[in-house]
C-alpha positions in Angstrom: 61.2 -26.7 -75.5 62.0 -28.4 -72.2 59.3 -29.6 -69.8 59.7 -28.2 -66.3 60.3 -30.9 -63.8 57.3 -32.1 -61.8 57.7 -31.3 -58.1 58.1 -34.5 -56.0 56.2 -34.7 -52.7 58.4 -34.5 -49.7 58.6 -37.6 -47.7 57.2 -37.2 -44.2 59.7 -38.1 -41.5 58.8 -41.5 -40.0 58.4 -41.7 -36.3 60.1 -44.5 -34.5 57.7 -47.1 -33.3 58.7 -46.8 -29.7 58.0 -43.0 -29.6 54.4 -42.0 -28.7 52.8 -39.1 -30.5 53.0 -35.8 -28.6 49.4 -35.0 -28.8 46.3 -35.4 -26.7 44.4 -38.6 -26.8 41.5 -38.9 -29.1 42.8 -36.2 -31.4 43.9 -36.9 -34.9 46.7 -34.6 -36.0 46.0 -32.6 -39.1 48.6 -32.4 -41.9 50.8 -29.3 -41.8 49.4 -26.6 -44.0 45.9 -28.1 -44.1 43.0 -25.8 -43.3 42.0 -25.8 -39.6 38.5 -25.7 -38.2 38.5 -21.9 -38.2 39.6 -21.8 -41.9 43.3 -21.1 -41.3 46.2 -23.5 -41.7 47.3 -25.7 -38.9 50.7 -24.5 -37.6 53.5 -27.1 -37.7 53.5 -29.1 -34.5 50.4 -27.4 -33.2 47.0 -28.9 -32.2 43.9 -27.9 -34.2 41.8 -25.2 -32.6 38.4 -25.8 -30.9 35.5 -26.2 -33.3 33.1 -23.3 -33.6 29.9 -23.3 -31.4 27.0 -25.1 -32.8 24.2 -23.0 -34.3 21.1 -22.6 -32.0 18.3 -25.1 -32.6 15.2 -23.8 -34.4 12.3 -23.0 -32.0 9.9 -25.8 -31.4 6.3 -25.8 -32.3 5.0 -24.8 -28.8 7.6 -22.0 -28.6 6.3 -20.6 -31.9 2.7 -21.0 -30.6 3.6 -19.0 -27.4 5.3 -16.3 -29.5 2.1 -16.0 -31.6 -0.2 -16.1 -28.6 -2.9 -13.4 -28.0 -1.8 -10.4 -26.1 -4.5 -8.5 -24.3 -4.7 -4.8 -25.0 -5.6 -4.1 -21.3 -2.6 -3.1 -19.4 -1.6 -5.3 -16.5 -1.3 -3.3 -13.3 -0.3 -4.2 -9.8 -3.3 -4.5 -7.5 -3.6 -2.3 -4.4 -6.2 -1.4 -1.7 -8.2 0.7 -4.1 -9.0 -2.4 -6.2 -10.1 -4.3 -3.1 -12.3 -1.3 -2.1 -14.0 -1.3 -5.5 -14.6 -5.0 -5.3 -16.2 -4.8 -1.9 -18.3 -1.8 -2.9 -19.6 -3.8 -5.9 -20.4 -6.8 -3.7 -22.1 -4.9 -0.9 -24.3 -2.8 -3.3 -25.3 -5.7 -5.5 -26.7 -7.8 -2.6 -30.4 -7.4 -1.8 -29.9 -7.8 2.0 -27.9 -4.5 2.0 -30.7 -2.4 0.6 -33.3 -4.1 2.7 -31.3 -3.8 6.0 -30.4 -0.2 5.4 -33.9 0.6 4.3 -35.4 -0.8 7.5 -32.8 1.1 9.5 -33.7 4.3 7.8 -37.5 3.8 8.3 -37.0 2.9 11.9 -34.9 5.9 12.8 -36.9 8.5 10.7 -40.3 6.9 11.2 -40.1 6.5 15.0 -38.3 9.8 15.3 -41.0 11.7 13.5 -43.7 9.9 15.5 -42.1 10.9 18.7 -41.5 14.5 17.5 -45.2 14.8 16.6 -46.2 13.9 20.1 -43.9 16.5 21.8 -44.3 20.2 22.5 -41.9 23.2 21.9 -41.1 23.4 25.6 -39.9 19.8 25.6 -36.8 21.0 23.8 -35.9 23.9 26.1 -32.6 22.2 27.3 -32.2 19.2 25.0 -31.3 18.9 21.3 -33.7 18.4 18.5 -32.2 15.1 17.7 -33.6 13.3 20.8 -36.5 11.7 18.8 -33.9 9.9 16.7 -32.7 8.1 19.8 -35.8 6.0 20.1 -35.4 4.9 16.5 -31.7 4.0 17.0 -32.5 1.7 19.9 -34.1 -0.7 17.4 -32.2 0.5 14.3 -28.8 -0.5 15.7 -29.8 -4.1 15.4 -30.1 -3.7 11.6 -26.5 -2.4 11.4 -25.3 -5.2 13.6 -27.0 -7.8 11.3 -25.6 -6.2 8.2 -22.1 -6.1 9.7 -22.2 -9.8 10.4 -23.5 -10.6 6.9 -20.7 -8.7 5.1 -18.2 -11.3 6.1 -20.1 -14.4 7.2 -22.3 -14.7 4.1 -19.2 -15.3 1.9 -18.1 -18.1 4.2 -21.6 -19.6 4.1 -21.7 -19.7 0.3 -18.1 -20.6 -0.2 -17.4 -17.5 -2.3 -14.7 -16.5 0.2 -12.4 -19.0 -1.7 -12.9 -17.0 -4.9 -12.3 -13.8 -3.1 -9.0 -15.0 -1.6 -8.0 -16.4 -5.0 -8.5 -13.1 -6.7 -6.8 -11.3 -3.8 -4.3 -13.5 -2.0 -3.6 -10.7 0.5 -6.3 -11.6 3.0 -5.6 -8.6 5.2 -6.4 -6.3 2.3 -9.8 -8.0 1.8 -10.8 -7.6 5.4 -9.5 -4.0 5.6 -11.6 -3.2 2.5 -14.7 -4.7 4.0 -14.3 -2.7 7.2 -13.7 0.6 5.4 -16.6 0.2 2.9 -19.1 -0.9 5.6 -18.1 1.8 8.1 -18.4 4.5 5.5 -21.9 3.3 4.4 -23.1 2.7 7.9 -21.9 6.1 9.1 -23.4 8.0 6.2 -26.8 6.3 6.6 -26.8 6.6 10.4 -25.6 10.3 10.5 -27.9 11.2 7.6 -31.0 9.7 9.4 -30.2 11.5 12.7 -29.6 14.7 10.8 -32.9 14.4 8.9 -34.8 13.8 12.2 -33.1 16.8 13.8 -34.0 19.1 10.9 -37.6 18.0 10.8 -38.0 18.2 14.6 -36.5 21.7 14.6 -38.9 22.7 11.9 -41.9 21.4 13.8 -40.9 22.9 17.2 -39.0 26.1 16.6 -41.3 28.2 18.7 -40.2 30.7 21.4 -40.4 28.0 24.1 -37.9 25.8 22.4 -34.2 26.2 23.4 -31.2 26.6 21.2 -29.1 23.6 22.2 -26.4 22.6 19.7 -27.1 19.2 18.3 -24.4 18.8 15.7 -22.3 16.7 18.1 -25.2 14.2 18.6 -25.3 13.6 14.9 -21.6 12.8 14.7 -21.4 10.8 18.0 -24.7 8.9 17.4 -23.7 7.9 13.9 -20.3 6.9 15.0 -21.5 4.8 17.9 -23.9 2.7 15.9 -21.4 2.4 13.0 -18.8 1.1 15.4 -21.3 -1.5 16.7 -21.7 -2.6 13.1 -17.9 -2.9 12.7 -17.7 -4.9 15.9 -20.3 -7.2 14.4 -18.3 -7.5 11.2 -15.2 -8.5 13.2 -17.3 -11.1 15.1 -18.6 -12.5 11.8 -15.1 -12.8 10.5 -13.9 -14.7 13.6 -16.9 -16.9 14.0 -17.6 -17.4 10.3 -21.3 -18.2 11.0 -24.1 -15.8 10.5 -26.5 -17.0 13.2 -23.8 -17.5 15.8 -22.3 -14.1 15.2 -25.7 -12.3 15.3 -26.6 -14.1 18.5 -23.3 -13.1 20.1 -23.7 -9.5 19.1 -27.3 -9.4 20.4 -25.9 -10.7 23.7 -23.3 -7.9 23.7 -26.1 -5.3 23.2 -28.9 -6.7 25.3 -27.3 -8.6 28.2 -25.6 -5.5 29.7 -28.9 -3.7 29.7 -30.7 -6.5 31.5 -28.1 -7.9 33.8 -27.6 -4.8 36.0 -31.1 -5.3 37.4 -30.0 -8.5 39.0 -26.5 -7.4 39.9 -27.8 -4.4 41.9 -29.8 -6.6 44.2 -26.7 -7.6 46.1 -24.4 -5.1 47.7 -21.3 -6.9 46.6 -22.2 -6.8 42.9 -23.9 -3.4 43.0 -20.7 -1.5 41.7 -20.5 -3.8 38.8 -24.1 -3.4 38.0 -23.8 0.4 38.1 -20.9 0.4 35.7 -22.7 -2.0 33.4 -25.7 0.2 33.5 -23.7 3.3 32.5 -21.9 1.6 29.7 -24.5 -0.6 28.0 -25.5 0.3 24.4 -28.9 1.8 25.3 -27.7 4.1 28.1 -24.6 5.1 26.1 -26.8 6.3 23.3 -29.0 8.1 25.8 -25.9 10.0 27.2 -24.8 10.8 23.7 -28.2 12.4 22.9 -28.1 14.2 26.2 -31.3 12.6 27.6 -30.3 13.8 31.1 -29.8 17.4 29.9 -26.0 17.2 30.1 -23.6 16.5 27.3 -21.7 13.2 27.6 -21.1 9.9 26.0 -17.4 10.5 25.4 -16.2 7.8 27.8 -18.9 5.3 26.5 -17.8 6.0 22.9 -14.1 5.6 23.9 -14.9 2.2 25.4 -16.6 1.0 22.2 -13.7 2.2 20.1 -11.3 0.1 22.3 -13.5 -3.0 22.1 -13.9 -2.6 18.3 -10.2 -2.2 17.8 -9.5 -5.3 19.9 -12.1 -7.3 17.9 -10.7 -6.1 14.6 -7.1 -7.0 15.6 -8.3 -10.5 16.6 -10.1 -10.9 13.2 -6.9 -10.0 11.3 -4.8 -12.5 13.4 -7.2 -15.4 12.9 -7.7 -14.6 9.2 -4.0 -15.1 8.5 -3.7 -18.3 10.7 -6.8 -20.2 9.7 -7.6 -21.8 6.4 -10.7 -20.9 4.4 
């Protein structure tokens, strides 16, 4: 039995020394027929294919810790004005000064109003509304709302809590808008409710045949709106001045100085027109016109002037809030 001849390896053709290899530098040619990086044979005269991408590195320890971190079951929602309103409502109702200030305001309006109503007769309401006794209480009670309006903003600056507020709500305009809305609603409800209560009690006490039938619903709305806007004006002043005592003093000057200064301005003929205008539009006489103390309905122009002043002060508070630091 003959043994098959052993195959002899083919001699590789030798390359002349002066010939450079036709391949890219830093690449070692693979033998023809040898498996390439992708598992297939290298074609004759061809370069080996690119190596496969490296496998991703395993996650580090901190990445594993982040993946296993606690996830709150409370859904994360985008904040809006409603959240700011809820926050300001919580703050204003949890401060003792709010209850004390509103309580004193209510006692002044209702207490003085009933005291005045008890010293009047049925014929005194022949051509005036039954809410006139509330006017005498509002002359003093408006100072309470002015003080509360200032404290709504300036107290946070005094304690430094305004930094926490702006950290929780970086949109500063939203915070100030929420303060204005919450305070205005509370002030208007308390003021209009006090005037309405005085009017109902006075009508029950003096509903005889000598009393008139003058509509007094407008005095409830206008009177509550006027003193509430005074409070909003004080709130804007507190936001701009950022000092409780300074803002309260400034607002007392706005209310009291126009009521006193006309007496001196009307002495001279040159300043008499200014004194008369100031007499018509100061806070006390404006309330008197709203409550028809002269027997004629009015107070619309006085209320319009206060709306304009309050709007200008609020606009200034918004501008300064965005420009200044806390």
